[in-house]
N, C-alpha and C positions, 0 to 999 in steps of 0.2 A: 560448591565447600561441604555443606553437609553432608551429602551423599557421599563423598570421600571418606570422612571421619563417619561412618555407619559399620557395621557387620556385612559381610558379602558371605555368607556361607553359601556352600557347593549346593549345587543345582540337579536336577536330572540322573543323568546317569554317572556322574564326578560322586555325586555323594554315595549310589551305591557302591562303587569302585571302591573307595575310600573303606568305606564298611567291609567290604570282601575282601582286601588285606588284613583291616583287622582281625577277620573269622581266619585267613589262612595262617597268620602265623600263629594266632591262637592255638588252630590247629596244629600245625607243626609242631611247635613246644609237647601239645599233648603224645603225639605221634614218638616225638625223639626221646622223650623219657619211656613209653614202653619199650620201644624195640632197643635204646640204651639203657639201660635202667642203672650201671655202673657210674654213667653217667649224670645220674638223676640230680638237679640241685637240692633245696631243701625247702619243707612248707613253704616259708615266709620267699624265699625266690622265685617258687612256681605262682605264688600273689603277687609277687611282684610282675612279671611276665603277662598273666591276664590284664591286671590294672593297666599296663602300659599299654596295653589293644584296647583296652575300653579307651584310655584318653586318645587314644589313633582313632577310633571312630568315628568320638564327637567332634572331629573338626569337620566332616559332613553334616553334622546335625546343628549342630550347638558352638561354634568357635570358641565362644567364653569360656563354658566349661570347662572345654578343653584346655584351652591354653593353663585353668586354673588347676584343672587335673595333672597340669604333665609338671611342675611346681611341686603339687602335693604331691609327686614321685620319687622329690629328693629324700624326705625323710622318711617314704616308707622303703627306699635302697639302703640308707642307714640300718635301719632293722633288722633288713634282711643277710646285712654285710656285706652289700655287694652296690655299691653306688655304679659301676664303671658304667652301667647299663640306661641307667637313666640321664645319666650326663650326656652320653652319645644320641641318647633321643631327645630328651630336652635342645639339643645344640639341632641337630635336625628339624626339629622341631620349628626352631625359630623362623622357617621360613612360613611354615603352614599361619604362623599367628598374624605375619606379616603381610600373609595373602587375605584371611579371611576377618579380622577383629579388627577395632575400631582404635585408632589412633590412643587415645587413653588407657585402651587395654592392652596394648601394644606395647608404651611407653612403662607402665607398670611392669608388666613379663621382662622387659627387656632388663631393668633396674634391679628386679628381681633375682634374675637369671645371673646378673654381674658379679651382685655381692651372693649367693651359693658359691660361684665360681673361685671367687677373693677367700670365701671361707675353707673349700675344699683346698686349695692353694698351700692352704695356712694351717691346714690338720697335718701334726706330723705324722698319722696311723691313715690316713685316707689314702694312702698310695698313689697320689698324684703330687707333681713338684710343680712351681712357676712355670717352667718350659711345657708342661702339657696343658696346664691351663690356660697360656696364650697361643697352643695352638686351635684349641677347643675355638676361645674366645673368638681368634682368627675364622673359625669354621662358621661360626655363629654368626659374625658380619657379612660371611660368604652368602651365606642362606638366608640372613634377612633381607640381600640386595636382591637373589634373585627373588625371592617372595613381592617385595614391594614392586615390582617389574610387573610380576604374574598382576598382581591388585588394580596397579594402575592401565592397563591392559581391560582386565574386567572391567573398571569403573567406566574408561570409555568405550565398550561396547554399551552395556546398559544406559550412560548418559545418552550416545546414537540413537539405541533403541526407543528413548523415550523423546529424544528430537524427531525422532518420525512419526512415532506415535502422534506428536502434537501437529506435526505439518500434515498427516491425513486428516486427522479433527478439522485442520484450518481449511484441509481441502473439501472434506463433507461438507460444513459446515458451510462454506462457498456457494459449492452445488445447490444444497437446499437453497439457500434463499434467490440462488439465480432462477430455479424451478417456481420458487412460491411469488418470485417477481414474475416470471411470466406469466404463471396461472393467474396472476392478478389483469395481468395487459390482458390476458384472452380472457377473463370476466366483466372489465370496467370496461371494455372500449367495441371487444367483435358479440360475447355473445349478447348484451344487450339487445345494441341494434338486431340480433337476427332474433331475439325474441318479437320485435315490433315489427320484424320484417312478416313472420310468423301470425300476430296478432290482424292485420290489416293483410294479409291473404284470403282470412276467414270472413273481415270484411267482404273482402270483391267474392265471396262465395255467396255470401249472405245475403249481403243487401243491393237493394236497386236503387236505390236512389243518386243521382248521374253525379249529384256534388259532392257527395259521400264517398262515390267510386273512384273521382279523379283525383282526390284529395289523398285516399288512398294510394293510388298507384304511384304519387310525388312523393310520398312518404316513404313508401317500397324504395323506390329510386332512388331519394338521398342516404336513407339506410344504409343500400347496397354498398352507394358509392364511401361514405363513411367507413363502413367498415371494411372493404379491401382496402382502404388507405391505413386503417388502423392495422390492420393485419400485412402489411409491407411493412411496417415500423416496428410489429414485434418482432418479424424478421429480421430485419436489419439486427435489434439488440440480441438476436442469437450469434451473430454473425461479426459484430465489433470487437477488438477487446477492452478490456474495463468495465467497471461499473456502468459509469454514464450518467445523466440526470432523466427521472423518470417527466423531466419539466420540456425535456429537448424535444426536439421532434414533433411539434405542430401541437400538445394536448391543448384543447379546448380551454378556457377561462370559463368562470359560470356567466356572465352575459350572452356568450354565442349556447350558451347549454339551455339556458332558460326559454329563446328564441325558439330552440330545438325542442324540448320538450313540448312547450306552447303547443307546434305543429302536432308532434307528435300524438297527444291528448283532443288536440281541438277533433282531428280526423277521427277520431272515436267517438265524437261525440261529448266530451268529458270537458268542461269549460274551465280555462287557468285563471286564476287570480292572481296578484300581485300586491304584493304592501311588501317594499324595499324602500329601508330608511338608507338616506345620504350619508348619514355618518358611516355606516355601515361600509358602505360604497368603495367613501374615501379611507377607512381602515382594512378593506384588502390589499395584501400584496399577493405576487403570483404563486407562492404555494398556496397560499389560503383558501384564493377564488378557484385552482383548478381542481384542490380538495372538496371545497363546497358542490362545484359539478358535479365529480361524481358524485357524490352523497344523494345529488337532485338528481342524476342519469337514475343511479340504482333504486332511488325511492318511486323515480316518474315507472320506472319497468317494471317495479313489485307491484304498484298501484294498476298497470295492464295484464298482468299476468294475476292476479287476484281479486282485482275490484273494476275490472272493466266497464262494469252497468255503476258508477259513483258519478253523478253529476256533474261534481265542480272539484278541483283540487286547490286549496291554496297555500300558497309560499312565500311566508314571509320572513324575511335578513333584516334582524335589529343586532342594534347596540347597547348591549347591553354593560359597558364600560370596560370592565377587564377581558370582555368575552365579546365575540361576533357569534351571531346565533344563525342558524336557520332550520325552519321549522316549516316539514310540509305535512298538509292534513289534506287527506281524503275523505268529503261526502260518505255515509252509507248510502247504496244503492237505493233505490224506493223499494217498503214494503220489506226490508232486512232486519232482523233483531240487530242489535248492541254485538260486537265479537265480541270474543275474549284474548283467541288466538288466530294467528294469518289462513285464509283457507283458500284451497287452488278450486282458480274459478272455470279453469281448462283444463280437463285431464290431458289434454297433448303436451301440456309444460309444465314440467313439474316441478315442486319448489324446493330448492336444495340449505339458503340458507345462506351458503357461501358467500355470499357478496353483503350482509350484514356484519357474518360476524369480519372479516376483513377489513370492513371499509373503520368496522370499530377499533382493529388493530392500528389500523393507521393514521387515526385520527387519536388513540391513543401515542404513539411515538411522538404526534406533535404536540401533546400536551393538553389537546381537548379530549371529548369523548361526545359516543352517539347513545340516544338512547329511542325503544321503539316500544308501540303497545296500543291498547284503544284507547278513544278518548270520550268525553264524555258522552259525545251523540251518538258512538254506534260506529264511528267510523275510523283510521288509521291514522297513526302520528307518526313523524322522524324530526330526531330531535338532533342537532350537530352542532358543537360546538368548537373554538377556537381562540385563544387570545389573540389580544390585539397585536 
């Protein structure tokens, strides 16, 4: 409703058309005075024409100024001893005021117009009797009706345009959210498996240990099956209607993730040490468990990419009262100096930082948080917490 009670000035070409008409009126008066000097009016009357042309032009730029200017034309017409042009102009402009100005401005204009017309009808030397005034009031009412209809049409157009813009913004936001969701799925469920496959493929190239080779082959086979299954699920997400639930479709929980990570790290000669609190396990719901599983997978993949020489990874799940906390620490590789930032151990597996950033956002939505950085021993620590 606020939009209805606001000014609706002309825009674009309409604004310049109104201005052009005002200029043409002024030029026509000047030409008429030059061609027919015997019919030339007095200087006040010539000034009155210029003033009314100015008031007309203002309807294209500042409707409120135009409305006030039209009303001030009445005393100017009395000064020029020619009030009739002002009356006709003000009557016609009632529609323009209704089409372009706010409600309170229109009410003020209408009240002033009626009062002035009553005064004009009462004055004996105005040249306007009661019938003339009544006819002008009828014409003003008709002009008002036309202007009001134009205003409603313009407002409906603007309201529709605003609604379309909001719907387009919502659609774009939904598309962006869906792209981010699919990107998260690809990263969390597929790229990590491909990273593990790539690392164990290098083990097959470089190792001569039969047990390690067999273990790496098993990890590659298992990760390949896991990646294919997850890829089918991501494709299914793109073909189904609705947002769905990211817990649907077999997303793994923390317990199987711990088992899988242990196998992947063990095949690279990295020992996995577990310290799991029983009360923390009891506090896990499916959402919390799945979130911690993804955090564990991300941390383990980063260990494989950036610290494959680490001898040990410690995973702790603790209950800290209001929060359940998952800590993943990897010990530094023997002979390595303490790290200040993550380093890339394998030039074929570039670090992007996407996984940690999105994991931080995801935990933040759930009311938790994620921190990552070097520990005092020179290793790397990822700490994720969620409320109970």
